[in-house]
BAPA-770738 format. One record per residue (C-alpha): residue in one letter; x, y, z. Coordinates in steps of 0.02 Angstrom, whole numbers, always signed. Layout:
REM residues N
@resn a, u X, v Y, w Z
...
***
This chain:
REM residues 250
@resn m, u +5907, v -4578, w -10502
@resn s, u +6062, v -4475, w -10517
@resn r, u +6165, v -4465, w -10664
@resn g, u +6294, v -4600, w -10626
@resn a, u +6193, v -4688, w -10503
@resn y, u +6182, v -4875, w -10504
@resn s, u +6093, v -5009, w -10403
@resn t, u +6188, v -5151, w -10295
@resn e, u +6119, v -5299, w -10199
@resn r, u +6108, v -5266, w -10014
@resn r, u +6029, v -5393, w -9900
@resn g, u +5936, v -5465, w -10037
@resn a, u +5854, v -5312, w -10103
@resn a, u +5896, v -5191, w -10250
@resn v, u +5972, v -5022, w -10176
@resn t, u +5996, v -4870, w -10275
@resn s, u +6163, v -4787, w -10222
@resn g, u +6192, v -4607, w -10229
@resn t, u +6331, v -4506, w -10324
@resn l, u +6474, v -4411, w -10265
@resn y, u +6466, v -4250, w -10353
@resn v, u +6642, v -4153, w -10351
@resn v, u +6584, v -3984, w -10342
@resn p, u +6699, v -3839, w -10385
@resn n, u +6701, v -3687, w -10273
@resn l, u +6737, v -3508, w -10322
@resn l, u +6916, v -3434, w -10302
@resn g, u +6848, v -3277, w -10221
@resn v, u +6689, v -3172, w -10180
@resn i, u +6601, v -3166, w -10345
@resn p, u +6442, v -3198, w -10422
@resn p, u +6432, v -3390, w -10448
@resn e, u +6348, v -3372, w -10628
@resn r, u +6507, v -3271, w -10677
@resn v, u +6613, v -3424, w -10677
@resn l, u +6498, v -3580, w -10640
@resn p, u +6390, v -3668, w -10785
@resn a, u +6207, v -3679, w -10741
@resn h, u +6218, v -3856, w -10725
@resn t, u +6342, v -3857, w -10590
@resn i, u +6245, v -3714, w -10494
@resn e, u +6079, v -3816, w -10519
@resn v, u +6160, v -3991, w -10453
@resn a, u +6265, v -3888, w -10304
@resn r, u +6102, v -3799, w -10243
@resn g, u +6000, v -3960, w -10233
@resn l, u +6121, v -4069, w -10144
@resn t, u +6081, v -4097, w -9960
@resn r, u +6230, v -4158, w -9894
@resn y, u +6410, v -4111, w -9919
@resn v, u +6587, v -4171, w -9873
@resn v, u +6696, v -4014, w -9862
@resn e, u +6876, v -3951, w -9836
@resn n, u +6813, v -3827, w -9702
@resn a, u +6633, v -3782, w -9644
@resn k, u +6639, v -3603, w -9649
@resn p, u +6690, v -3579, w -9837
@resn a, u +6581, v -3703, w -9882
@resn r, u +6426, v -3615, w -9804
@resn a, u +6478, v -3452, w -9883
@resn f, u +6478, v -3540, w -10045
@resn l, u +6306, v -3621, w -10023
@resn s, u +6232, v -3462, w -9973
@resn s, u +6298, v -3378, w -10127
@resn l, u +6209, v -3511, w -10234
@resn s, u +6046, v -3476, w -10141
@resn a, u +6040, v -3658, w -10095
@resn k, u +5867, v -3742, w -10101
@resn l, u +5873, v -3791, w -9917
@resn p, u +5917, v -3676, w -9777
@resn i, u +6102, v -3689, w -9736
@resn r, u +6070, v -3764, w -9568
@resn e, u +5972, v -3903, w -9638
@resn i, u +6103, v -3950, w -9756
@resn g, u +6214, v -4085, w -9685
@resn i, u +6393, v -4030, w -9694
@resn e, u +6534, v -4141, w -9629
@resn e, u +6723, v -4091, w -9631
@resn l, u +6852, v -4196, w -9712
@resn g, u +7005, v -4145, w -9622
@resn t, u +7173, v -4128, w -9694
@resn s, u +7222, v -4311, w -9682
@resn p, u +7070, v -4418, w -9657
@resn s, u +7087, v -4617, w -9643
@resn a, u +7009, v -4731, w -9764
@resn a, u +6887, v -4777, w -9618
@resn r, u +6836, v -4602, w -9601
@resn c, u +6814, v -4571, w -9790
@resn s, u +6712, v -4725, w -9793
@resn e, u +6605, v -4669, w -9647
@resn l, u +6578, v -4501, w -9733
@resn l, u +6520, v -4594, w -9892
@resn a, u +6388, v -4691, w -9794
@resn p, u +6240, v -4590, w -9852
@resn a, u +6290, v -4622, w -10034
@resn r, u +6289, v -4804, w -10009
@resn n, u +6105, v -4778, w -9935
@resn g, u +6051, v -4691, w -10100
@resn v, u +6086, v -4497, w -10051
@resn d, u +6186, v -4397, w -10161
@resn i, u +6338, v -4303, w -10094
@resn g, u +6437, v -4152, w -10134
@resn l, u +6623, v -4133, w -10116
@resn l, u +6692, v -3964, w -10089
@resn s, u +6849, v -3873, w -10073
@resn d, u +6885, v -3714, w -10005
@resn a, u +6920, v -3638, w -10164
@resn g, u +6932, v -3717, w -10340
@resn c, u +6924, v -3897, w -10393
@resn p, u +6921, v -4034, w -10251
@resn g, u +7056, v -4165, w -10267
@resn i, u +7175, v -4041, w -10342
@resn a, u +7296, v -3978, w -10200
@resn d, u +7171, v -4029, w -10064
@resn p, u +7133, v -4176, w -9970
@resn g, u +6981, v -4215, w -10080
@resn a, u +7067, v -4347, w -10186
@resn l, u +7056, v -4462, w -10030
@resn i, u +6872, v -4476, w -10018
@resn v, u +6858, v -4490, w -10214
@resn a, u +6972, v -4646, w -10201
@resn q, u +6870, v -4704, w -10075
@resn a, u +6713, v -4692, w -10170
@resn h, u +6784, v -4787, w -10301
@resn r, u +6832, v -4927, w -10189
@resn d, u +6659, v -4921, w -10117
@resn g, u +6582, v -4937, w -10296
@resn i, u +6503, v -4758, w -10279
@resn a, u +6489, v -4666, w -10443
@resn v, u +6597, v -4506, w -10453
@resn v, u +6530, v -4356, w -10552
@resn p, u +6656, v -4202, w -10580
@resn l, u +6563, v -4044, w -10612
@resn v, u +6624, v -3900, w -10719
@resn g, u +6714, v -3747, w -10636
@resn p, u +6873, v -3648, w -10595
@resn c, u +7026, v -3716, w -10572
@resn s, u +7165, v -3594, w -10538
@resn i, u +7304, v -3707, w -10585
@resn v, u +7246, v -3736, w -10758
@resn l, u +7177, v -3559, w -10787
@resn a, u +7359, v -3503, w -10750
@resn l, u +7439, v -3619, w -10869
@resn m, u +7316, v -3573, w -10999
@resn a, u +7348, v -3387, w -10976
@resn s, u +7540, v -3413, w -10964
@resn g, u +7586, v -3447, w -11133
@resn m, u +7693, v -3591, w -11073
@resn n, u +7698, v -3783, w -11125
@resn g, u +7511, v -3857, w -11099
@resn q, u +7568, v -4013, w -11175
@resn g, u +7694, v -4061, w -11042
@resn f, u +7686, v -3983, w -10864
@resn a, u +7700, v -4028, w -10685
@resn f, u +7620, v -3961, w -10518
@resn h, u +7715, v -3957, w -10360
@resn g, u +7612, v -3874, w -10227
@resn y, u +7707, v -3772, w -10108
@resn l, u +7900, v -3750, w -10109
@resn p, u +7990, v -3758, w -9944
@resn v, u +7974, v -3613, w -9839
@resn k, u +8166, v -3597, w -9771
@resn a, u +8273, v -3495, w -9900
@resn d, u +8410, v -3623, w -9930
@resn a, u +8281, v -3758, w -9960
@resn r, u +8168, v -3652, w -10082
@resn t, u +8321, v -3592, w -10183
@resn a, u +8370, v -3772, w -10208
@resn a, u +8195, v -3823, w -10258
@resn i, u +8186, v -3671, w -10383
@resn e, u +8351, v -3722, w -10450
@resn a, u +8289, v -3908, w -10471
@resn l, u +8123, v -3853, w -10552
@resn e, u +8216, v -3741, w -10680
@resn a, u +8348, v -3879, w -10726
@resn a, u +8193, v -3999, w -10752
@resn s, u +8113, v -3875, w -10858
@resn r, u +8270, v -3842, w -10962
@resn r, u +8289, v -4037, w -10981
@resn t, u +8113, v -4079, w -11027
@resn g, u +8039, v -3922, w -11088
@resn h, u +7896, v -3941, w -10963
@resn a, u +7805, v -3790, w -10874
@resn q, u +7826, v -3809, w -10687
@resn i, u +7678, v -3747, w -10576
@resn f, u +7677, v -3708, w -10394
@resn i, u +7597, v -3599, w -10267
@resn e, u +7630, v -3503, w -10106
@resn t, u +7541, v -3440, w -9955
@resn p, u +7486, v -3268, w -10008
@resn y, u +7582, v -3176, w -9875
@resn r, u +7750, v -3258, w -9926
@resn n, u +7723, v -3215, w -10116
@resn g, u +7848, v -3074, w -10118
@resn a, u +7986, v -3177, w -10037
@resn l, u +7960, v -3321, w -10170
@resn l, u +7968, v -3185, w -10309
@resn a, u +8126, v -3121, w -10245
@resn a, u +8197, v -3292, w -10237
@resn l, u +8147, v -3329, w -10418
@resn a, u +8225, v -3170, w -10477
@resn a, u +8387, v -3207, w -10388
@resn s, u +8398, v -3390, w -10431
@resn c, u +8348, v -3415, w -10607
@resn v, u +8432, v -3360, w -10762
@resn p, u +8378, v -3208, w -10849
@resn s, u +8302, v -3296, w -11003
@resn t, u +8183, v -3413, w -10893
@resn r, u +8010, v -3362, w -10906
@resn l, u +7893, v -3348, w -10770
@resn c, u +7704, v -3301, w -10748
@resn v, u +7622, v -3242, w -10599
@resn a, u +7434, v -3264, w -10608
@resn a, u +7353, v -3179, w -10457
@resn d, u +7166, v -3166, w -10402
@resn l, u +7113, v -3273, w -10545
@resn t, u +6927, v -3248, w -10599
@resn l, u +6903, v -3101, w -10481
@resn p, u +6891, v -2904, w -10525
@resn t, u +7073, v -2873, w -10462
@resn e, u +7141, v -3012, w -10586
@resn s, u +7315, v -2997, w -10639
@resn i, u +7417, v -3117, w -10762
@resn v, u +7597, v -3060, w -10802
@resn s, u +7703, v -3180, w -10893
@resn k, u +7882, v -3122, w -10933
@resn s, u +8073, v -3169, w -10927
@resn i, u +8166, v -3169, w -10763
@resn g, u +8264, v -3024, w -10828
@resn e, u +8125, v -2924, w -10836
@resn w, u +8053, v -2980, w -10670
@resn r, u +8205, v -2918, w -10575
@resn g, u +8179, v -2749, w -10503
@resn a, u +7989, v -2780, w -10499
@resn d, u +7869, v -2730, w -10355
@resn s, u +7834, v -2882, w -10275
@resn a, u +7721, v -2794, w -10148
@resn v, u +7580, v -2794, w -10280
@resn y, u +7559, v -2972, w -10237
@resn a, u +7555, v -2964, w -10061
@resn r, u +7401, v -3061, w -9982
@resn r, u +7335, v -3111, w -10155
@resn p, u +7304, v -3307, w -10197
@resn a, u +7436, v -3332, w -10339
@resn i, u +7496, v -3470, w -10452
@resn f, u +7667, v -3474, w -10523
@resn v, u +7725, v -3546, w -10686
@resn l, u +7898, v -3567, w -10734
@resn q, u +7978, v -3625, w -10904
@resn a, u +8163, v -3625, w -10950
***
């Protein structure tokens, strides 16, 4: 029986339920043992069914782990961006029949800035045990390395794309940080990093601090934390097409 597995009564007989394992993915191409504990690798290698954000990166991750089964023999179902409760329940059917399932994001921890939280919520509603495994979360890593407030912070996902709306959002985040002292965390599509950094430099007061954490856990990792005044005039091209987390504190 899996850790966290349990028995229910179904049609008069005791049935052992499977477990939904929340499996962190790598943040880029890197040997798994560099960032994943042995237990996470062991569990992830042995699972025979996965619910994933997208199949292609999931297969790449399982190949990097040297999964115990050939990739073609592992059941991989895509979750989609906005799955209904019925679809989530359907994907969890193997767990109700005693089969362990892995939930896998494209990168980092499922349920954080991806649709994985929906299937976790459904697992709780269906009485299926949920076990989170240890692995990299870019949001937490960036906050850890920023030197900003780890006691009070908020994650906002993506800021608006249009320039006026983005500027208004930045000003609101800076004002919230000044009012509460909390760190404000957000992300951007890598090809728009330069535009976001320019907007931050133009919109925030010079004393506000900004950390940009790019390529976390990878050999090209870069973490820079300094005042907006010091960011002004910086070469934003160095962040082009690199996954990055932004942490702001007034």
